[in-house]
Each structure stands twice: as C-alpha cells, then as structure tokens.
N, C-alpha and C positions, 0 to 999 in steps of 0.2 A: 674671061670670065676665070679662067683659071689663076691669073695672078691676083683677081679680085678675093678668089678662095681663098689661097696661100697666104694674103695678106688680114683677112677674118682670121682665120687659124692662128697668125701670131701675137695678135692683139687678144684673143680669146686669152693665149696661155699669159700673156701679158695681164691679163685683167684677174685671173688666177693668182698670179702673185702678188696684187696690190687688194684681195679682197682683206672683209673685216677681220679684226683677230679678238676673239674673246678673251676675257682673263685666264689666264693659264691655273692650272692648280697650284702653284707657287705662290701665285700673283693674291688669290685668291688666301691661301692660308697667313698671307702678311696683312691681311686688309686689318683697318682700325678704325673704330668709330663710326661713321656715314656710310661709308664702303660697305664696311661689315653689315650693316643694317641692312642695307641697301640689298647687297646681294640675298641674303639673310630672309628681307621680306618683313623687317622685324619693325611693324610701324610706331611703334611705340619709343621704340631707341630713336628712331628720327624723327619722332617729333619734339621728345625731351632735348635730344644733340641740339635743335634748330633751336627751339626756346631757351637753351644757352648760351647758342652767339657764335654757334660750330659753323666753319666756313659752307655754306651748303652745294657748294661749285668746285670746292677744294679735287685735285689730281690726284692720278695716279701716274706712273713711271711712265704710261701709256698715253697721259692726257685723257684720261676717264674720269668724267664725273662720278658724282651718285646716281646719277640719273642715267647714264650709260651705263652703268652696273643692271643696275634695275631693271633697266633694258634688255640687257646682253642676255638676265636670269627668267627674263619675264614675268618679273614682280610688279603685277599691275595694281596692287593695293602702296605699295613702296615709293612708286613713281607717282602717284596721285598725292602720297603725305608731302612728297621734296617738291613737285610743284605747289604745290600749297605754302609750304615754307619759303617758296620764293626762289625754288631754283629756275635756271637757265637752262628752257626746254627747247632752244637754237644752238645751243653749245656745240660744238666740234670736237671731235678728240683727234689723236696727232694723227690717225691714216682720213681724217676728212668726212666720217661716219654721226652723224646726229642720230637719236631715240627713234626719230620715226624711219630711218633707212636701216638701222637695225632691228627693228621688229620687221619691216616691210622683208626683209632678206630671211630672217626666220619665220617668214609664211605665218604671222601672227594677228591674224588679222583685229582680233579685241584688241590686242595693244597699240597697232594701228589707229584704230578710231580713238581710243583716250590719250593716246600721244597729241593728236589733231585737238579734241576736245580740251587739252589743259596746254595748250597753245605752242603746239610744234609747227612750224610752218610747211604746207604741204609743198610750197614753190621754193624750199631751201634748195641749193647749190652747194651737193657733197660728194663727196671721192677724190680722190686726184683724177679721175676723169671728167670733174665738173659735171657730174649729174645730177639725179632727185631720187629720190623716193620710189617714184614711178618708173624710172627706167631701170633701174634695179631689182625690182620688184618684175617686169615686164620678162625681162632676160632670163629670170627663175622659171617663170610660168604662174606666178602666184596669185591667179587670177581672181577669187576676192578680195586679196589685200590691194590689188586694180582699180579694183570696182568702188572700192573704198576711199582710194586716193583720188579718182573720178571725183568722188562726189564731196570730198574735201578740197576740191578745187587743185589739184596738180594739174601743171601745165602739160597739156596732150602733144604741144611738139619741140618741146626745148630738143637743144641738139648738145650733145657732150665733146668734151674734146677728140673724140675717137670722131666724130661726123654723125653721128647715129642720135634717130628720137627713140622712144620706147618703142615703138612700135616696130622700127628697124631691127633693135634689141630682140623681139621676140621671135623673129622668122631668123634673125642670120646667128641666134646665139641660142635659139629655143632647136624642141628635139624634133617638132610637128607634132605631135602628141594633143592629148584633147587637153590638157593641162593650158599649150601655147595655142593651141584652137579656140577655146574659151578669153583668154588674154588679149587675141587679137581681136575677138569678136566685140569684146568691153570695149576695147582701146577705137576700134572703128565704129561702134555705134552711138560713141561718144563724143564725134567728129575728128578723129586726129587726121591728119592731113595724110594720105597716103601715097602723097608724091615726092614728097622728098626722098632723094635719091642719098645712097652714101657721095664718099669723096671719087669714087670711081666712075658714079653718075647713074649707079644701077638702082633700082628701086625696091623696097617691098616685095611689089608681087614679081618683078623678077627674079631673086631672090629666091619667094616660094616656089617658084614653077622652075627653078632649075635642080632644086632640090626636092622635087618633087612630090610637096606640100601642097594638097591636090586641095584639103581643108581649107585651107587657111587661103590658098589664090583666088578658090571662089569665095569667100567671104568679101577679101579684096574686091575682085571683080564684081561682084555682085552690090556692092555699096557704089564704086564705083559709075557703076551703070547707070545706076537712082539719081547720080548726078550730074548725069547727061541731061 
C-alpha cells in the first residue's frame, strides 16, 4: 500500500503540471475579433463577425477557439451565440480540453448544462490523460457538475490512461470531505462500477478505508451490499 500511495502522489503532481491553462492577461490583451468578443461576452459582435464570414473556430497561440475562451470566461450568452453561428462544440485546444471539461473544472453547472445542450458530447475523451469531463469533475469534488454530467450521459466507468475511473479519482485525489462524499454518492447511485481497481489492484473501497474516509467507504459498502 505504501508503494501505491507514493505512486498516487507522483501522479497527482504530474496531473497538476498538465492542468488547464486559461488565457493569460497578455493573451487577452492581444485578442481581436471573435476571441475578444467571446472573452467580453459581446454577443452582438459575435453575430456580426460570423455573418461577415469570420472563422468561427479560429485558434489562438494555445489552440483555443472563441468557444474555449467563452468557456474560460464563463460567458454563457457568448457560447450560445458561437454555437448558433456554427462553432465546433467538441473542438480540443492544445492541452486537449473541450468547452465541457473547462466548465466542469471551473465548477460551473449552468455552463456544463449549456455546453451539452449546444452539442458538446459528454463522452468526449479529453486531456493528456485520456479522461472525460466527468473524471475531471469527480477529481475536484464538483458534485453538482457530476450529477449534471451523469444526466447528460457521461460514461461512468471510463478508465483514463492513469488507470482510474471517475469514482477512483474522487477517492484517491479527493480529500474525503463533504464535496467528495456527495460526488461518490452521485456516482454510486448512478451505477458506477465500484469494483474496478487501480493498476495495483486496489479498489476504491480499499483506498477509502486506508485513508480513513469513513463516509465514502460507508457509501460504497452499503451499495455493494445492496447488489449482493
């Protein structure tokens, strides 16, 4: 178990190093056209530029489309205007994130729902870890986002290239507090497979028990007992 914990610590550090990167102040200052309008939530300009034939999926130096920029800025109206103008809602920026995962990490439930309404797929594989928006939200304990993604059809048992499901991430990268308890409850009640282990063969229940996450362990045990 000690080797497993050390591996988890190193993986968590690696994950932090590869996190999303919002546009910097200097990048924002240099934005023009649709990127600037998306950041500022300027719907009228988005509509005008789109009508004039502007590239609705143009990229900045980090591969962000105006839709990505609108998501980082939590500009719902701008995102809707871009989608209505034909923006690719499943585009990935250079760090392999889509609008939905950006909204999920930002803990923005309304934007998460809007992105799916506008065509952003909940099953899209994102990030350098081959994850999903659900895994990202579960990792951070964004319980309401997790619930909305589940309703939107996010795959409950997708395993990323670290060998973790959303449930596993909620346990091994969570803090055992109320947000992660609620996240685990949502996943378990939705039917997430509680038996999928990590690469060392350790299950979410075993990880929760080892960390003293009694509430999480209790949720998993109760659900497992109900399946017997």
